[in-house]
N, C-alpha and C positions, 0 to 999 in steps of 0.2 A: 550175873548172867553174861556169858560171852557173846560176842557179835555173831559167832557161828550159830549159837542157839537161838538168836533173835530170828533169823530167817528160817531156821529148821522148824520152828514152832508152827509156822503157817505154810509149810510145804504141802502141796496138794496130796491127798490120800493116794497111795499106790505109787508115788514117785519117790525114789531114793535120792538123797543128796549126793551119794557116791554110787556110780554105776560102772560096770565093766565096759570098757571101750576097746574092742579088739583092733589090732593093727591091720587095717585093710586099705587098699587103694580105692580110688574113685571108680576105676573100671570094675573092680570086684563087686561094687554095689549093683552095677548093671548085670554082671554075670549072674548074681544071685536072683535078681528079679526075673531074668529070662529063663533061668532054670526052674524056679518055683511057679511062675505064672506066665508061661510062654504065650498063651492065647489072650492074656489080658490086654486091653487097649493101653498103649503107651503114649501115643500122640494123636490128637484130634486137631486138624488144621484145615480150614477152608473146605469143610465137608469131606475130607479124606482122613484116613486113619492108618496107623501102624500099630501092630501088636509088639509085645516085647521081644518075641522071636525075630520079627522083621527088623525091629530097631537094632538089635544086637548084630544081626547079619550085616546091616548097612554100616554100623560102626566098625565091624571087623574088616569089611571091604575097604572102607576109607582109611583105616589104619594101615592096611597093606599098601594102599596107593601112596600114602605119605611116606611109608618106609621105602618104597621103590623110588621115590623122589629124593631120597637121601636124608630124610628127617630122622633123627635119632634121639636117644635119651639126653635130656638137658637142653635141647634146642627150643628156642622160643617161637611159638606160632600165634599170630594175632588173629582174633575173631572180630570182624567188623560187620555184625549181622543183627537184625532185629529178631524178635521171637518167631522162629520158623524151624522146621525139622532139621535144617542144615546146621544150625548152631548146636543143637543137642548132639547130632551125629559127630560133628567136628570136635566138640568138647571131650566126649568120651573116647574118641579115636586117638586124640593127642595124649590123653591120660593113659591109654593102653600102651603107647610106645614109651612112656616115661618122659615125653617132651613136656614143655611148660606152656600152658595156655596164657594168653594175654587178652583180656576183654577190653574192647574199645567201643565207645559210644559212636554209633553211625552218624550222629550229628556233629562230630568233631570237624573243625575246619582243617585245611591243609597244614596250617601252622601247628595246631595241636597234635595232629596225627604224626607229623614229621618229628616232633620232639619225642613222642612216645616210641616211635619205631627206632630212632637213634639210641635212646636211652636203654631200651630193652635188648637191642642187638638182634632183633628178630630178622630171620631170613625168609619167612613165609607169612603171607597174609591171606585170609579167606574173607571175601567181601561180597556184598550184593552187587549185581550188575550196575545199578544206578550209581554206585560209589567207585566203580573201577577207574574212571578217569581221574578222580581225586587222588586215588592211590598212585596211579601211574605218574601223576604230576610231581609227587614227592620222592619217587624212587631214586633219582640221582643223588639225593641227600642222605640216603639210608643204605643199609646192608641187605635190603630185601632182594632176593633172587627169584622168588616164586610168588605169583599172584593166582589164587584160585577163585574164580568168579562163579556166581550162581544167582538164580532168581526164583521167585515163588513158582513160576510156571514150570521151571525145570523139575522141581520136586513133584509137581502134580502130574507131570508126564512120565515119571519113572514107572516102569512095570513093577508089579508086586514081587515077581520072581525074576531076579536079575540073571543074565547069562554069565557064563564063565569067563575066565581071563583070556585075553588075546595078546600074544607077544607082539604082534605087528603094530598094535595101537595102544600099547600099555601106558604110554605117557599122557594121553588125554589132552594133547595140545589144542588150544583154540587155533583154528586155521589162520595162518598169516601172522602169527605173533610168536615171540620167543619168551619163555618164562611165564606165560599166561595159560592157565589150564581151566577146563570146565569141570565143575564139581560132579555133575551127573555122569560125565564120560569116565572120570576116574572111578566112580562107583561101579559102573557097568563093566569096566575092563580089568577088574582085579578080583581074585578069589577071597573069600572071608577067612584067610589063614595068616593073620598077623603074627610076627615073632613074639615069643614070650620074653618079657623084659623083667629082670630081677630088680625090685625096688626096695629101698630102705624107707618105708613110708614116713618115719619120723624125721628123716633128713631130706629126702628128695622132694623137690618142689613140684607142685601140680599147677600152680597159678601165680602169675604176677598181676596183682590187682592194683591199679594206679589210684592214688588218692592224694589229697592235699595234706593228710596227716594232721599234726597239731600245729604246724608252722605255716602252712599255706604253700610250701614248696612241693610241687608235684613229684611224687616218688612211688616206686613200686613196692607194695607190701608182698613179701615172700611168704606164700602160704603153701604148706606141705600137704601131702595126701592125708597125713594124720590130722592136721589142723582141720581140714575140710570134712573128712569122714567123721571125726569126733563131733563137730558142730551139728552135722546132720543127725547123728544118734542122740545128742543132747536134746535137740529140738523135737525129734520124734518122741522121746520119752516124755517131754513136757506136754505135747499135744496128745495126751493119752486117750482122747475120745476118738482119734482117728484109727481106722481098722486097716490092717495090711491087706492089700489086694482088692479093696472096696472103694477107695476114695477117688474123687475127680477134682483135680486142682485147676483153678481158674488162673491161668498164667498171663496176666495182663501187664504186670511189672516187667520191664525188660531184663533179660538174663545177664546183660552186661553190668547191671546193678548187683552188687554182691549179696544184698538181702534177697533178691529174687533168685539168684543163682543157687543159694543154699536152701532157702525155705520153699522154693517152688520147684526148680529143676532137680537138684540133688535129693531133696526130700521125697519128691514124687517117685523117683527111681528107687529109693530105699524102701518105700512102701508098696512098690509095684502099682502105683496109682496112675490114672490117666492124666496126661498134661493137655489141657485145652489151651492151645497157643493162640494168643491174640496179638497180631503184628502192629496194630495201631490203636491209640487211645481216643475214643470218642464215645460220649455218654450213651447215646442211642444205640450204638453198636454193642456196647457192653450189655445193656439190658436185653437186647435180642439174643446175644450169645448165651447169657445166663439162662434165659427161658428155653433156648434150644438144647443146650448141652447139659443142663442140670448139675453144675458143679457143687461140690460139698465143702470145699476149702477155698477161701478167697483171701490171699495175703495182699496187703496193699499199703499205701501211704494215705494220710488223712485226706489229701485232695481227691483221691479216687472215691473214697466213701462219701465225701461231700458231693461229688459229681453225680453219684447214684441217687442220694436222697433228695437232691435239689432239682432233679429232672422233672419237668412239669407232667410228664406222662408215666412216671415211675409206677404208679398204682395200677396201670394197665398190664403190668408184667408180673409173672409168677417167679418170685425170688426165693421161694420157700425151701429149695433144695440146699441152700447154704447153711452149714452148721457151725463152721469154725473159721474165724478170721483173726489174723495177727497184723496189727498196724505198726509200722516202723518208719524210720527216716525223719520224723518230725513229731512234735507233741500232738497227741490226739485229744481234741476238745471234748469235754464230757457230753455236750449236747449232741455232737456228731455220733458219739458212741451210743447214746440213748436212742436217737432217732433211727440209726441203722438197725439196732437190735429190735426195736419195735416194728420196723418195716419188714424185716426178714425172719425174725425168730432165731437168728444166729447168735453165737457168742462172739463178740468183738473185743479183743484185749490189746493193750499197748505193750510193746516190747522195746528193747534197746540193743543196739550193737554198733560196731564200727568196723571198717574194713580190716583193720589190724587184728581183729578177733574173729574173722571168718564168717559172719560178723556178730552172731548173737551171743550176748552175755546175760541178759535179763529178760524176763517176761512176767506179766501178770498171769496167774492161774486161769486156765480156760474153764475148769470146773473146780470151784472152791473160792476162798476168800480173795477178793481183789480190791484195789483202791484206785479209783479214777484219778488221773493226774500224776500217778506214780509210774515208774517203768517196771515195777514189780519186784520179783525176787531173782537171785542169781540162778543160772542154769545148774544142773547137776555137774559135779566136779569143778565148779567155778568158785573161786574165792574173791572177795572184794574187800576193799578198805577205803576210807576217806582220809586223805593226807592234807596237812596244812599247806596253804597256798604260798607261803613265804619261802619255805625251804624244801618242801616235799619229803621231809624226813620224819615228821611227827604224826602219828596216827591219831585221828580225832574220834571222840565218842559220839554216840547217836545224838542227832539233833544239831550238830555243828556242821558248818558248811566248809567244804574243801574240795580237793581234786579227787575224782573217782579213779581208782586204780583196780585193775582186775588181773587175775592169774588163772590159767587153765589150759587144757590141751588144745584149745582153739586159738591161742595167741600165736601170732606170726613169729617167724625166725628173725625177722628184721626187715630193713629197707634195702632194696637192691642197690648195691654199690654205694651205699651211703652209711658208712659206719658211724660217723659223727651224729647224724640224724637219729640213727638207731639207738645210740647211747643216751640220747635225750629222753626217749620214751620207754625204753626197756631197762629196768633196774632190778637186778636180782630176780629175774623172772616175772616181775610185775610190769604190766602195761599201764603207763600213765596216759589216761585218755584225753586229757585236755579239757574235759567237761567238769564243770563245777556242780557238786551234788551234795545231798545230805541223806542220811539213813535214819529212819524213825525207829521207835522202840519195838516195832513189829518186824524190823528187818527189811521193810520196803524202802526202795531208793527213789529219790526225786531229783531230776535234773533241774538245777536252779538257773544256770546260765551256761554260756560257752566261754571257756577260757580263751579259746581262739576266736577270731573275728568271723568265723564261718557263717554263711547264710545258707539256709536249706530251702531251696526253691523246687517245688514239685518232687520232693524226695531226693534231689541231687545236692551234693555239697558244692557250694560256690564260695570262692575265696576272694574277698574284696581286693586284695593286693593284685591278683592276676588281672582283674577287670581294670583296675587303676593303671596298670602298666600299659594296657592297650590304649586307654584314654590319653595317656601321656604321649603316645605316638602320633596323635592327631595334631596336625600342624598349627591349629588355632588354640590348643589347650595349654595353659600355663600350669594349673594345679587341678587336682581331682581327688575326690574322696567318694567311696561307695559304701552304702549301708543297706541293711535289710529292713523292709517294712512288712508288718503283718498283712496277710492276704487270706481271705476265707477259702479261696479255691486253690491257691498254689502253696499255702503255708507261709511263704515269704516271697516278696519280689524285691528286685534291686532298684535303688535310687542312687543316681549319680549327682554329685555336687561339683560344678565345674567353674573354674575361673579362667577366663579367656586372656590370651596375650594382648598387650596394649595394641589397639588398632585392628585386632583380628575380629572376624565375625563368624558366627556359626549358629545354626538353629538346632532345636531339639532333634529334629528329623535327621540332620547331618550327623550328629553324634551317634544316634542309634544305628544309622546305616553303616557308619564306620565300624562300630562294634560288631555288627553282624558279619563283617568280612573276616574277622579274626577270632570270633568266639562262638561256641555252640549257642543255640537259641536261648536255652535256659539261663545262660550267663549274661545275656544282654539286658542292660537296665531298661525297666519299663517307664521310669520317670527320670527326667533330667531337670535340674534346677541350676540356673546360672547365678553366680554370686560375684561380688566385687572382691571378697576375700574369704578364706576359710579359717575357722578357729584353730589356734595353735598354742602349744605349750611354750614355756619360757625358752626352750632350746629349738623352737621352730618346728616341732613335730605336729602334724595335723591331728587334731583330736576328733576321731570318729565318734567317740562316746558323747561329745557335746552335740553333734548333729543328731544322734539318736535321741537324746533328751529333748532337743528342740522339736523333733517330729512328734514325740509323745505329748508335748504341750499343745499341739495344734488341735 
């Protein structure tokens, strides 16, 4: 029996292991939805809504505005926005022009933002008003020429039927500033007549999605229109209980997270489903929104489902509208899965992916045989193999542990301007994930460990080396090591082990405050332990694994 037949045997009924994946751009997905379901709700946000007809009109207007500002095919445009209508409009407008979107976490510090802007070479950034000063502070270090600023209230005040273009005010400048524009003014001042751009969807980039990859060095995964549209179609085929034109997606995971971007935003558009946009995470708010908007699909990370089932007032709310949920970003505990399904009546299954694969490569069947604790079966048109850890050249049989490798139309072109890093993870079309896994006799895959030292906190990838580099900049720190600790609510939290310089003093609060200056909140250690020395190898390398084992023994 071949490994292909292993997972074919348990493939869900009605889903083919190989499917036709047409060459379409991301913008085409929106065009199709607006053509077939123009009056369907597309966006629900703070008691306001947009239909697919209205969404496409705004996308076309904004694409025309960006075109008038000189943005063209191949240019990088940064989005630094939470879940709100503006990020959806911006994303598809940039795709329409053949420009390249770059998602940025709004929590990034100036230091993190500066690196990403310089590395991507972006000349345009779209940000929330509250973040505008942070952006302006780093402009001298970057190539950015245009800042487009917006706020929640700007969207809410936009008229449903926008006026035509005005040549006199076509640039939408913010009064008194140069190179800073207002999002809503640009929308109002341009007609929905963007240029038609010829795309080679298998070659042309749609997105630079930054990740630590397998080494911890931050780099941009180059994802084409074909990568992203294929992954949407693969995911849609897998979630075969979803009906076109009838679903309501609960979009609480931020779209700058690639899992949410694909399985919430792009998939919603492909299905002409309503996107219920949630700009902030707070358990009580989630329960109220679920009861109010009646979502049918709720993609999340384990910590989100834990927050729902653990809320003391959860039984006061009607969550019965939810039918389908996919959990990603971290292992899904069996007890969380069972409690959530009992509470809602929904199907909650675990999947797996990584930025370099757009991101979804595996998922447990929503309707059919599934195994708790596994990441499920490969998506349609996706091949997998387990390779030996020593050389990465020998394929292992079922049951043996090695590195998980995947191949499929969703796998990236490579890393932006990093050919050496690309060659480490892409070999003959196979993506070496850096995750240690095994496949059982049924073809289900299990993640055993992470080859990389990555910590997953609240669904975000955190690399100890990045945090350690910041700790070493503290004037009192001699040595530092960072590990992840299991946490029921966050998946994992960071713990820092610190050795102070002789004669130096620092408190736990000092270390944490210092980290907050240079790192996004989810990267800041929750615990700090001071030590006289750290465990080291014979060549002086700090041994994180020893610290991990010590924590397990406590």
